[in-house]
C-alpha positions in Angstrom: 0.1 9.1 21.8 3.3 10.5 20.2 6.3 8.2 19.9 9.3 9.3 21.9 12.5 10.6 20.1 14.4 7.7 21.7 12.1 5.1 20.2 12.4 6.8 16.8 16.1 6.7 16.9 16.1 3.0 17.7 13.8 2.4 14.8 15.5 4.7 12.3 19.2 4.6 13.1 21.0 1.6 14.4 24.0 2.4 16.5 26.0 -0.6 15.6 28.3 1.4 13.4 28.7 -1.5 11.1 27.9 -0.9 7.5 25.7 -3.4 5.8 27.5 -5.7 3.3 27.0 -4.5 -0.3 25.5 -7.8 -1.4 23.7 -10.8 0.0 25.1 -14.3 0.1 25.7 -15.6 -3.4 24.1 -18.8 -4.6 27.5 -20.5 -4.3 28.0 -19.3 -0.7 24.5 -20.5 0.2 25.2 -23.9 -1.3 28.4 -24.2 0.7 26.5 -23.2 3.9 23.8 -25.9 3.3 26.5 -28.6 2.7 28.2 -28.1 6.1 26.6 -29.0 9.4 27.5 -27.6 12.8 30.3 -30.1 13.3 31.5 -30.1 9.8 29.6 -33.1 8.6 27.9 -33.1 5.2 24.2 -32.4 5.3 21.9 -33.5 2.4 19.4 -30.6 1.8 16.0 -31.7 0.5 14.8 -29.8 -2.5 12.2 -27.2 -1.8 8.6 -28.3 -2.0 7.1 -25.9 -4.5 3.4 -25.2 -5.2 2.0 -27.2 -8.1 -1.4 -27.9 -9.7 -2.9 -31.3 -10.5 -6.3 -32.3 -12.0 -7.7 -35.8 -11.1 -8.2 -38.0 -14.3 -12.0 -38.3 -13.6 -12.3 -34.5 -13.8 -9.9 -33.8 -16.6 -12.4 -34.4 -19.4 -15.2 -32.3 -17.7 -15.2 -28.6 -18.8 -14.9 -26.1 -16.0 -17.0 -23.0 -15.6 -16.1 -19.5 -14.5 -17.3 -20.2 -11.0 -15.0 -23.3 -10.8 -12.1 -21.2 -12.0 -12.6 -18.6 -9.3 -12.6 -21.4 -6.8 -9.0 -22.0 -7.7 -8.1 -18.3 -7.7 -9.7 -17.8 -4.2 -7.9 -20.8 -2.8 -4.6 -19.8 -4.3 -4.8 -16.3 -2.9 -6.4 -17.0 0.5 -5.9 -20.7 1.3 -7.1 -22.6 4.3 -6.1 -19.8 6.6 -8.8 -17.7 4.9 -11.3 -20.4 5.4 -11.2 -21.4 1.7 -11.4 -25.1 0.7 -9.5 -26.8 -2.1 -11.3 -26.4 -5.5 -13.8 -29.1 -6.3 -12.1 -30.0 -9.6 -8.4 -29.8 -9.0 -5.7 -29.7 -6.2 -3.2 -27.0 -5.5 -0.3 -28.4 -3.5 1.7 -26.2 -1.1 -0.7 -23.2 -1.4 1.1 -21.3 1.3 4.1 -20.8 -0.9 2.0 -19.1 -3.7 3.3 -15.5 -4.1 0.7 -14.2 -6.5 -2.0 -14.9 -9.0 -1.9 -13.8 -12.7 -4.7 -14.3 -15.2 -4.4 -13.5 -18.9 -7.7 -13.4 -20.7 -7.6 -13.8 -24.5 -10.7 -12.6 -26.3 -12.0 -14.2 -29.5 -10.1 -17.5 -29.3 -11.4 -21.0 -28.6 -10.0 -24.4 -27.8 -10.2 -25.4 -31.5 -8.0 -22.3 -32.5 -5.3 -23.6 -30.2 -5.1 -27.0 -31.8 -5.5 -25.6 -35.3 -2.4 -23.4 -34.7 -0.7 -25.9 -32.4 2.7 -25.5 -34.0 2.7 -21.7 -33.7 1.9 -21.8 -30.0 5.1 -23.1 -28.6 5.0 -21.4 -25.3 1.5 -22.4 -24.4 1.9 -26.0 -25.4 5.2 -26.5 -23.6 5.0 -24.4 -20.5 1.6 -25.2 -19.0 1.2 -28.6 -17.4 -2.6 -28.5 -16.9 -5.1 -27.8 -19.7 -8.8 -27.9 -19.2 -11.8 -27.1 -21.5 -13.5 -23.9 -20.5 -17.3 -23.3 -20.8 -17.8 -19.8 -22.3 -19.4 -17.3 -19.9 -21.9 -14.6 -21.0 -20.5 -12.2 -18.3 -17.5 -10.0 -18.3 -14.9 -12.5 -17.1 -12.4 -10.0 -15.8 -15.1 -8.2 -13.8 -16.4 -11.5 -12.4 -12.9 -12.4 -11.2 -12.6 -9.3 -9.2 -16.2 -9.1 -7.9 -17.0 -12.8 -7.3 -17.7 -13.2 -3.6 -15.5 -15.3 -1.4 -17.3 -18.0 0.7 -17.8 -16.8 4.2 -16.2 -18.6 7.1 -16.7 -17.4 10.7 -13.8 -19.2 12.2 -11.1 -18.2 9.8 -8.4 -15.6 10.3 -9.8 -13.9 7.2 -13.1 -13.3 9.0 -11.4 -11.8 12.0 -9.3 -9.5 9.7 -12.5 -8.3 8.0 -14.1 -7.6 11.4 -11.1 -5.6 12.5 -11.2 -3.6 9.2 -14.8 -2.9 9.7 -14.0 -1.3 13.1 -11.6 1.2 11.4 -13.1 4.7 11.8 -14.4 6.3 8.6 -11.8 9.1 8.9 -9.1 6.6 8.6 -10.7 4.5 5.9 -10.8 7.5 3.5 -7.4 8.9 4.5 -5.1 9.2 1.5 -2.4 7.1 3.2 -4.8 4.3 4.1 -6.4 4.4 0.7 -3.0 3.9 -0.9 -1.2 1.5 1.4 -4.0 -0.1 3.5 -3.7 -0.5 7.3 -1.3 -3.4 7.7 2.4 -3.1 8.3 4.3 -4.3 5.3 7.9 -4.7 4.0 9.7 -1.9 2.2 8.8 -3.4 -1.3 5.2 -2.4 -0.7 6.2 1.3 -0.8 8.4 1.2 -3.9 7.2 3.4 -6.7 6.0 1.4 -9.7 7.5 2.2 -13.1 4.2 3.8 -14.1 4.2 6.0 -11.0 7.8 7.0 -11.8 6.9 7.9 -15.3 3.9 9.9 -14.1 6.0 11.8 -11.5 8.7 12.6 -14.1 11.3 10.2 -12.7 14.1 9.3 -15.1 13.2 5.8 -16.5 15.2 3.8 -19.0 13.8 3.9 -22.5 11.7 7.0 -21.9 12.3 10.1 -24.1 14.5 12.7 -22.6 16.7 10.3 -20.6 18.8 8.8 -23.4 22.1 10.2 -22.0 21.3 9.2 -18.4 23.5 6.6 -16.7 21.9 3.4 -15.2 23.0 1.9 -11.9 24.0 -1.7 -11.6 20.7 -2.8 -10.1 18.8 -6.1 -10.2 15.3 -6.3 -11.6 13.7 -7.2 -8.2 14.5 -6.3 -4.6 13.3 -7.8 -1.3 12.1 -6.5 2.0 15.7 -7.1 3.3 17.3 -4.9 0.7 19.3 -1.9 2.1 17.9 1.6 2.1 20.2 4.6 1.1 19.2 8.2 1.8 20.0 10.6 -1.1 19.9 14.4 -1.3 21.4 16.8 -3.8 21.9 20.6 -4.1 21.8 22.5 -7.4 22.8 25.9 -8.8 21.4 27.8 -11.8 23.5 27.7 -14.9 23.0 28.8 -18.5 21.5 25.3 -19.2 19.3 25.3 -16.2 19.7 23.6 -12.8 23.0 21.7 -12.4 24.4 19.5 -9.7 26.8 21.1 -7.1 26.7 18.7 -4.2 25.5 15.1 -3.6 25.2 13.3 -0.2 24.4 9.6 0.5 23.8 7.9 3.8 23.5 4.2 4.4 20.7 2.4 6.3 22.7 2.8 9.6 22.7 6.6 9.1 26.4 6.7 8.2 27.5 9.2 5.5 29.1 7.1 2.7 29.4 9.9 0.2 29.5 13.7 0.2 30.9 15.4 -2.9 31.0 18.9 -4.3 30.6 18.9 -8.1 31.8 21.5 -10.6 29.0 22.3 -13.0 29.8 22.0 -16.7 28.2 25.3 -17.8 28.6 28.9 -16.6 26.9 29.5 -13.3 24.3 32.3 -13.1 23.3 31.9 -9.5 24.6 29.7 -6.7 21.2 29.7 -5.0 23.1 29.9 -1.7 20.0 30.6 0.4 18.8 27.1 -0.4 21.9 25.1 -1.5 24.5 26.6 0.9 26.9 26.6 -2.0 29.2 29.6 -2.6 31.7 30.5 -5.3 34.6 30.0 -2.9 33.5 26.4 -2.1 33.4 25.4 -5.8 36.6 27.3 -6.9 39.0 24.5 -6.1 36.7 21.7 -7.1 37.5 19.5 -10.2 35.0 16.7 -9.6 32.6 16.3 -12.5 29.2 14.9 -12.9 30.7 11.8 -14.6 32.9 11.3 -11.6 30.1 11.2 -9.0 28.0 9.0 -11.3 30.8 6.5 -11.3 31.3 6.7 -7.5 27.6 6.2 -6.9 27.5 3.1 -9.1 30.5 1.7 -7.2 29.1 2.5 -3.7 25.5 1.3 -4.2 25.0 -2.4 -3.8 23.0 -4.3 -6.5 19.8 -4.4 -4.5 19.9 -0.9 -3.0 16.7 1.1 -2.6 17.2 4.9 -2.8 15.1 7.1 -0.4 14.6 10.8 -0.8 12.1 13.6 -0.6 11.0 14.3 -4.1 14.0 12.3 -5.1 13.1 12.6 -8.8 14.7 16.0 -8.8 17.9 14.6 -7.3 18.1 11.8 -9.9 17.5 14.2 -12.8 20.3 16.5 -11.4 22.6 13.4 -11.2 21.4 12.2 -14.7 21.1 8.8 -13.0 18.5 6.1 -13.6 17.7 3.8 -10.6 14.5 1.6 -10.7 14.0 1.1 -6.9 12.9 4.2 -5.1 10.9 5.3 -2.1 9.8 8.9 -2.1 8.9 10.2 1.4 6.8 13.0 -0.2 4.5 10.3 -1.5 4.5 8.2 1.6 3.2 10.9 3.9 0.7 12.0 1.3 -2.0 14.7 1.5 -5.3 15.1 -0.2 -5.5 16.1 -3.9 -1.8 15.3 -4.6 -0.4 17.9 -2.2 2.8 17.2 -0.4 4.4 18.0 2.9 7.8 19.7 3.0 10.6 17.7 4.4 11.2 20.3 7.1 7.6 19.8 8.4 7.8 16.0 8.4 11.1 16.1 10.3 9.7 18.4 12.9 6.3 16.6 13.4 7.4 13.0 13.0 11.1 12.9 13.9 10.9 15.8 16.4 13.9 17.3 14.7 14.7 20.8 13.4 16.3 21.0 9.9 16.7 23.7 7.3 16.5 26.4 10.0 16.9 30.1 9.1 20.1 30.5 11.1 21.8 27.9 8.8 23.2 29.2 5.6 21.3 26.9 3.2 20.3 23.3 3.4 22.6 20.5 4.6 22.2 17.6 2.2 23.6 15.1 4.6 21.0 16.2 7.2 18.2 16.1 4.6 19.2 12.7 3.3 19.3 11.3 6.8 15.8 12.8 7.6 14.3 11.2 4.5 15.9 7.9 5.4 14.6 7.9 9.0 11.1 9.0 7.8 10.9 6.0 5.5 12.3 3.6 8.1 9.8 4.8 10.7 6.9 4.5 8.2 7.9 0.9 7.3 8.5 -0.2 10.9 5.3 1.5 12.3 2.8 0.8 9.5 0.4 3.1 7.7 -2.4 3.0 10.3 -0.2 3.7 13.3 1.5 6.6 11.4 -1.8 8.2 10.6 -3.3 7.7 14.0 -0.1 9.1 15.7 0.1 12.2 13.5 -3.5 12.7 12.3 -3.9 16.1 14.1 -0.4 17.6 13.8 0.1 16.6 10.2 -3.3 16.4 8.6 -5.1 18.8 10.9 -8.1 16.8 12.2 -9.0 14.2 14.8 -11.0 11.1 15.0 -14.4 11.7 16.5 -16.0 9.1 18.5 -18.3 7.1 16.3 -21.4 5.7 18.1 -22.8 2.9 16.0 -25.4 0.3 16.6 -23.9 -3.2 16.1 -27.0 -4.3 14.3 -26.7 -1.5 11.8 -23.0 -1.8 11.3 -22.1 -2.3 7.6 -21.3 -5.9 6.6 -17.7 -6.3 5.4 -17.4 -6.8 1.6 -16.7 -10.3 0.5 -15.7 -9.4 -3.0 -12.5 -11.0 -4.0 -10.7 -7.8 -4.9 -11.9 -6.0 -1.7 -10.8 -8.8 0.5 -7.3 -8.8 -1.0 -7.0 -5.1 -0.6 -8.2 -5.3 3.0 -5.4 -7.8 3.6 -2.9 -5.3 2.1 -2.5 -7.1 -1.2 -2.5 -5.1 -4.5 -4.8 -5.9 -7.4 -4.7 -4.5 -10.9 -6.4 -4.8 -14.3 -4.6 -4.2 -17.6 -6.6 -4.0 -20.8 -9.0 -2.0 -22.9 -11.4 0.3 -21.1 -14.4 -1.8 -20.1 -17.0 -2.2 -17.3 -14.7 -3.9 -14.8 -15.9 -4.0 -11.1 -12.7 -2.6 -9.7 -11.7 0.8 -8.4 -10.5 3.0 -11.2 -7.1 3.6 -9.4 -6.4 -0.1 -10.0 -7.2 -0.1 -13.7 -4.7 0.5 -16.4 -6.4 1.1 -19.8 -4.5 0.6 -23.0 -5.7 0.4 -26.6 -3.5 -2.6 -27.8 -2.1 -5.8 -26.5 1.4 -4.4 -27.0 0.7 -1.5 -24.7 -0.9 -3.9 -22.1 2.2 -6.1 -22.1 4.6 -3.1 -21.9 2.6 -1.5 -19.0 2.6 -4.8 -17.1 6.3 -5.4 -17.5 7.2 -1.8 -16.5 6.0 -2.4 -13.0 8.7 -2.6 -10.3 6.6 -5.0 -8.3 3.9 -7.2 -9.7 0.4 -6.9 -8.1 -0.6 -9.9 -6.0 -3.6 -10.3 -8.3 -3.2 -9.1 -11.8 -5.7 -9.7 -14.7 -4.5 -8.9 -18.3 -7.0 -8.8 -21.2 -5.6 -9.3 -24.7 -8.3 -8.1 -27.2 -6.3 -7.1 -30.3 -6.7 -10.4 -32.1 -10.4 -10.5 -31.4 -10.7 -6.9 -32.7 -8.9 -7.9 -36.0 -11.1 -10.9 -36.5 -14.3 -8.8 -35.9 -13.0 -6.3 -38.5 -13.3 -8.9 -41.2 -16.7 -10.4 -40.5 -17.0 -11.6 -44.1 -14.0 -14.0 -43.5 -14.8 -14.9 -40.0 -17.4 -17.6 -40.7 -15.2 -18.9 -43.5 -12.4 -19.1 -40.9 -14.6 -21.1 -38.6 -15.4 -23.5 -41.5 -11.7 -23.9 -42.3 -11.0 -24.6 -38.6 -13.6 -27.3 -38.4 -12.5 -28.9 -41.7 -8.9 -29.0 -40.6 -9.6 -30.5 -37.2 -11.9 -33.2 -38.7 -9.5 -34.1 -41.5 -6.9 -34.9 -38.9 -9.0 -37.9 -37.9 -10.0 -39.0 -41.4 -8.6 -41.7 -43.6 -9.7 -42.8 -47.1 -9.7 -46.5 -47.8 -10.3 -48.7 -50.8 -10.9 -50.2 -53.2 -13.2 -52.7 -51.4 -14.6 -55.8 -52.9 -18.0 -55.4 -54.7 -20.9 -55.4 -52.3 -18.7 -54.4 -49.3 -21.2 -52.6 -47.0 -20.8 -49.6 -44.7 -21.4 -51.9 -41.8 -18.5 -54.2 -42.8 -16.2 -51.2 -43.2 -17.0 -50.1 -39.7 -16.4 -53.6 -38.4 -13.0 -53.6 -40.0 -11.9 -50.1 -38.9 -13.4 -50.1 -35.4 -10.6 -52.4 -34.4 -8.3 -49.4 -34.5 -10.4 -47.1 -32.4 -13.9 -45.7 -32.0 -15.3 -44.6 -35.3 -17.3 -41.4 -35.5 -18.8 -41.9 -39.0 -18.5 -43.8 -42.2 -19.2 -42.4 -45.7 -19.2 -44.8 -48.6 -17.8 -43.4 -51.8 -18.9 -45.6 -54.7 -17.6 -45.2 -58.2 -18.8 -46.8 -61.4 -16.0 -49.4 -61.0 -15.0 -49.7 -57.4 -16.1 -48.9 -53.8 -14.1 -46.6 -51.4 -14.9 -45.2 -48.0 -14.2 -42.2 -45.9 -13.6 -43.2 -42.3 -13.6 -40.6 -39.5 -12.4 -41.6 -36.1 -13.2 -40.0 -32.8 -9.6 -39.9 -31.8 -6.4 -39.0 -33.6 -4.9 -42.3 -32.5 -7.5 -44.3 -34.4 -6.4 -42.8 -37.8 -2.7 -43.4 -36.9 -3.3 -47.1 -36.0 -5.4 -47.6 -39.1 -2.7 -46.3 -41.4 -0.1 -48.6 -39.7 -2.1 -51.8 -39.6 -4.7 -51.8 -42.3 -2.8 -50.2 -45.2 -2.1 -53.0 -47.7 -4.6 -55.5 -46.2 -5.9 -58.1 -48.7 -9.6 -58.5 -48.8 -10.8 -61.3 -51.2 -7.5 -61.1 -53.0 -7.8 -57.4 -53.4 -5.3 -55.1 -51.6 -6.9 -52.0 -50.0 -5.0 -48.7 -49.5 -5.5 -46.6 -46.4 -4.3 -43.0 -46.6 -4.8 -39.4 -45.3 -6.9 -36.9 -47.2 -4.9 -35.0 -49.9 -5.3 -31.4 -48.7 -3.0 -28.4 -48.8 -3.9 -27.6 -45.2 -2.6 -31.0 -44.1 0.9 -30.7 -45.6 2.4 -30.2 -42.1 0.2 -32.7 -40.3 3.1 -35.0 -39.6 4.8 -32.1 -37.7 1.6 -31.4 -35.8 1.2 -35.1 -34.8 4.8 -35.3 -33.7 4.4 -32.2 -31.6 1.2 -33.6 -30.0 3.1 -36.8 -29.3 5.8 -34.8 -27.5 3.2 -32.6 -25.7 3.9 -32.0 -22.0 0.5 -33.7 -21.3 1.3 -36.8 -23.3 5.0 -37.6 -22.5 4.1 -40.6 -20.4 0.8 -41.6 -22.1 0.1 -44.6 -24.4 -3.0 -45.4 -26.4 -4.1 -49.0 -26.8 -7.0 -50.9 -28.3 -7.9 -54.6 -27.7 -8.5 -56.6 -30.9 -10.3 -59.9 -31.5 -11.4 -61.0 -35.0 -14.0 -63.6 -35.1 -15.3 -65.8 -38.0 -18.9 -66.7 -37.6 -18.6 -65.9 -33.9 -15.3 -67.5 -32.8 -11.6 -67.7 -33.7 -9.3 -70.2 -32.2 -5.7 -69.1 -31.6 -4.6 -72.5 -32.9 -5.5 -71.3 -36.4 -8.7 -73.3 -36.5 -12.4 -72.5 -36.6 -14.7 -75.2 -35.3 -11.9 -77.7 -36.0 -11.2 -76.5 -39.5 -7.7 -75.1 -40.4 -7.5 -71.5 -41.3 -5.7 -70.4 -44.5 -3.7 -68.5 -43.4 -3.8 -68.7 -39.6 -4.0 -65.1 -38.4 -5.4 -64.5 -34.9 -5.3 -60.6 -34.9 -6.0 -57.9 -37.3 -2.7 -56.2 -36.4 -0.9 -59.0 -38.2 -2.9 -58.8 -41.4 -0.2 -56.8 -43.1 2.6 -59.0 -42.0 1.0 -62.2 -43.4 0.5 -60.7 -46.9 -2.1 -63.5 -47.2 -5.7 -63.6 -48.1 -8.2 -62.3 -45.6 -10.8 -63.5 -44.6 -9.2 -67.0 -44.6 -10.8 -70.1 -46.2 -12.3 -73.1 -44.5 -12.3 -76.2 -46.7 -11.7 -73.9 -49.7 -14.7 -71.7 -48.8 -14.1 -68.0 -47.9 -15.8 -67.2 -44.6 -17.5 -64.0 -43.6 -15.5 -61.5 -41.6 -17.0 -60.1 -38.4 -14.3 -58.1 -36.6 -15.2 -57.0 -33.1 -13.4 -55.3 -30.2 -12.7 -56.9 -26.9 -13.9 -55.3 -23.7 -11.1 -53.7 -21.7 -10.9 -53.5 -17.9 -8.5 -51.6 -15.8 -7.3 -54.9 -14.2 -6.4 -56.5 -17.5 -4.7 -53.4 -18.9 -2.7 -52.9 -15.7 -1.6 -56.6 -15.7 -0.6 -56.5 -19.4 1.3 -53.2 -19.4 2.6 -53.2 -15.8 5.6 -55.3 -17.0 6.9 -52.3 -19.0 6.9 -49.8 -16.1 4.8 -48.5 -13.2 1.4 -47.7 -14.4 0.1 -44.5 -12.8 -3.4 -44.2 -14.2 -5.6 -46.0 -16.7 -8.3 -43.9 -18.3 -11.2 -45.8 -19.9 -13.8 -44.0 -22.0 -17.1 -43.4 -20.1 -19.4 -44.8 -22.7 -22.8 -45.6 -21.2 -24.2 -48.9 -22.5 -21.0 -49.8 -24.4 -18.0 -51.8 -23.5 -14.7 -49.9 -23.3 -12.8 -50.5 -26.5 -9.7 -48.4 -26.0 -7.7 -47.0 -23.1 -5.2 -44.3 -22.3 -2.3 -45.6 -20.1 -0.3 -43.1 -18.1 3.0 -44.4 -16.8 5.0 -43.0 -13.9 7.7 -42.0 -16.3 8.3 -42.0 -20.1 10.6 -45.0 -20.0 7.5 -47.3 -19.4 5.8 -45.8 -22.5 8.9 -46.3 -24.7 9.5 -49.8 -23.4 5.9 -50.8 -24.4 6.4 -49.2 -27.9 9.6 -51.2 -28.4 7.5 -54.4 -27.6 4.6 -53.5 -30.0 5.0 -56.7 -32.0 4.7 -58.9 -28.9 1.6 -56.9 -27.9 0.1 -57.5 -31.3 0.4 -61.2 -30.7 -1.6 -60.6 -27.5 -4.2 -58.8 -29.5 -3.2 -55.2 -28.5 -2.6 -52.4 -31.0 -0.7 -49.4 -29.5 0.6 -46.0 -30.4 1.8 -42.9 -28.5 -1.1 -40.8 -27.2 -1.9 -37.8 -29.4 -5.3 -36.6 -28.2 -4.8 -34.4 -25.2 -6.1 -36.0 -22.0 -8.7 -33.2 -21.3 -10.6 -34.1 -24.5 -13.1 -36.9 -24.6 -12.7 -37.1 -28.3 -11.0 -35.0 -31.0 -14.0 -34.7 -33.3 -16.3 -33.4 -30.5 -14.0 -30.4 -30.4 -14.3 -29.8 -34.1 -18.1 -30.4 -34.1 -18.7 -27.1 -32.2 -22.1 -28.0 -31.0 -23.2 -29.5 -34.3 -22.6 -33.0 -35.6 -23.0 -31.8 -39.2 -20.1 -32.3 -41.6 -18.3 -29.3 -43.1 -19.9 -28.9 -46.5 -19.8 -26.5 -49.3 -22.7 -24.9 -51.2 -23.2 -28.2 -53.2 -23.6 -30.2 -50.0 -20.4 -32.0 -50.5 -17.5 -32.1 -48.0 -15.2 -29.2 -48.7 -11.4 -29.3 -49.1 -10.0 -26.3 -47.4 -6.9 -24.7 -49.0 -4.4 -22.5 -47.2 -5.3 -18.9 -47.9 -3.8 -15.5 -47.0 -6.3 -15.3 -44.1 -4.9 -18.6 -42.7 -1.3 -17.3 -43.0 -2.2 -14.1 -41.4 -4.0 -15.9 -38.6 -0.9 -18.1 -38.0 1.3 -15.0 -37.7 -1.1 -13.4 -35.2 -1.2 -16.6 -33.1 2.6 -16.7 -33.1 2.8 -13.1 -31.9 0.2 -13.8 -29.2 2.2 -16.8 -28.0 5.4 -14.7 -27.7 3.5 -12.0 -25.7 2.2 -14.7 -23.4 5.7 -16.0 -22.9 6.9 -12.5 -21.9 4.2 -12.2 -19.4 5.0 -15.6 -17.9 8.8 -14.8 -17.7 8.1 -11.5 -15.9 6.1 -13.1 -13.1 7.7 -13.6 -9.7 8.6 -17.2 -8.7 5.7 -19.3 -7.3 3.0 -17.3 -9.0 -0.1 -19.1 -10.2 -0.4 -18.4 -13.9 -3.7 -18.9 -15.8 -4.2 -18.2 -19.5 -7.9 -18.3 -20.5 -9.0 -18.6 -24.1 -12.6 -17.4 -23.7 -14.2 -19.3 -26.5 -16.5 -17.8 -29.1 -19.7 -18.2 -31.1 -20.2 -19.0 -34.8 -23.3 -19.7 -37.0 -22.8 -23.4 -36.1 -22.9 -23.0 -32.3 -20.6 -22.2 -29.4 -16.9 -23.0 -29.5 -15.6 -23.9 -26.0 -12.6 -22.1 -24.6 -9.5 -23.5 -23.0 -7.8 -22.9 -19.7 -4.1 -23.3 -19.2 -2.8 -23.5 -15.6 0.8 -23.6 -14.2 2.7 -22.4 -11.2 5.9 -20.6 -12.2 8.7 -22.3 -10.3 12.2 -21.0 -9.4 14.9 -21.2 -12.1 16.4 -24.6 -12.1 13.6 -26.0 -9.9 10.7 -26.2 -12.3 8.6 -29.3 -12.1 
């Protein structure tokens, strides 16, 4: 059924006669409005509840798989309305406010690379509030994201939508308008040309060659579905330099003409093209208006969020030498097969039921043409692609929908692939990266040879796709290009990460055993391994802790300890690669994941099984009385103490920790949110990570460290990220073997040109990731995925960063 001309006019042109204001309410006006109630009383407006992600502590240290990651992506995009449950390993709060999903895949990098180059990756470590180890997948991750099937739910609105889509006739499904825009009615932003489309269709685009002298309008980066539409049309004549502007007309969204100017061409006119333009020599003779004049007037008339509408409006913008980023082209809305286009005259006649550009008129009327283009766009937006096609399938595209008799039993099952479902719902999807076997329609793939080009293509878009996947491969390609250095790079990586947990201690008294060294140092934290380093004169030891905090506590509490009258020294390895270790540790201490976290270990030294806090053992006085290892350094006395002049054997053990005792002890410093005890089967918990509600609780406990020592607690700020069970397990990379050279000895890795080059590449990668994040719309779920890699020593796990980009000034 054809729509009536009266209904078209009500949709396309409003008769209020009031011109839309040139700009929306400013933020200041909006704030004033919120502060004043209906009767003038002050109203306290609650801050908006924005989407955010959280990972339960019990799941934080469990690596996630690709399937678990897609659980999150499905829920973020479709939510409960789509019959999708919350992910099994995390919780996405306020999912309905999520506006899009962006995944950046980084090839060739592992979790260990991130911590090796931690200082260079400022954006990644500061911006993302959730960090989880990722289990490498043998499949093409980008392809799996698009093709992974969404769980089926019969009762969800998604299921009903898929059934409705399955009922669409084949003639409509393959129609060029439906293929491009889907079937659902959407806002005007869905029909804006992307920057890539504008470049392909020869629109003037800022920064592109040939448009250096063009003038840019004062336009914002993003527009909304409420932004005003302005119809534009120009007429040209032929001069010595080619086509030049002779007339420009602009109509607002109410159909009012707000600008109609004749323009004097700069060069000598060869033909006025009167048959098409309607311009004559007599009309231009008195005109003094120049191109620069109309450019200035257009910039003054157009509001900051204006959307220009025209029919092949690229020609008009080129004639105006004007760059405007937000454009709807009616010749591309009502599209034909194989890139062919309808003439504006035909569209006006068939859709608007209006005659324009008739033969009796002397040339085109640009006001009439601008208004026709405007009304065509408004009708398309208001009616929706499917209704437009169904109403005008025969008179515009020349065929009808034949009755399709199908057996319900043989009807095709709707696709449950993630990308297909999003497109069925009218959401756009896109892949940006190197050409690869990605399970996605080629029209939605943007192939580029470098990360720089991938980033530029993504940022050029006027509107971000709802689901976008970017693949950065340049760094992996460079690493593969130097295979001879790749394994050496892995060895350097392992050595550096292990050395961060290593201390060297000694000299120890003669006969001091490995077991006694472990008993002494395990009071600072779980010990990974001990290696005795005997010399002809004295005995030293290399102690490697499981956690970074163990080494820090050992340096603070055991350095200078007297054993049998002999002072031992505890120090870091002397290695060129560790010169900036203090900066790395300080940055880890200030990591967004550790700002409220505190590390503690419970100490209890015993002599022959029992120490009395009175300073006596079995009734004998200790010399000196020292109840905790943490006070060894302060006493400057001999240790172990003597009983009746006889030195006793030291057996240092750790007390078992429980959540109740830790909460009771540390609750006086601030509200304790979570206590994480190590899941060690068959062993008592020796240390704990305490997460306070805010950082003040952590700092209050640190200020009371001496009092806690007296209560047999050693503390320090948390350094090991919460998602890691232990630091050394990350550096082990599937092998517990130490990093050794050809002679079987532990190697000392020196900074090389390869290390410096790698650091520069990581810094460049971090800046690109920051640019991607900043270009995302507010409330977009952002995921950065380091895929992990493989070396001769085993698999290196990847790392997944997750954050929801919040509005400016409202970030959580």
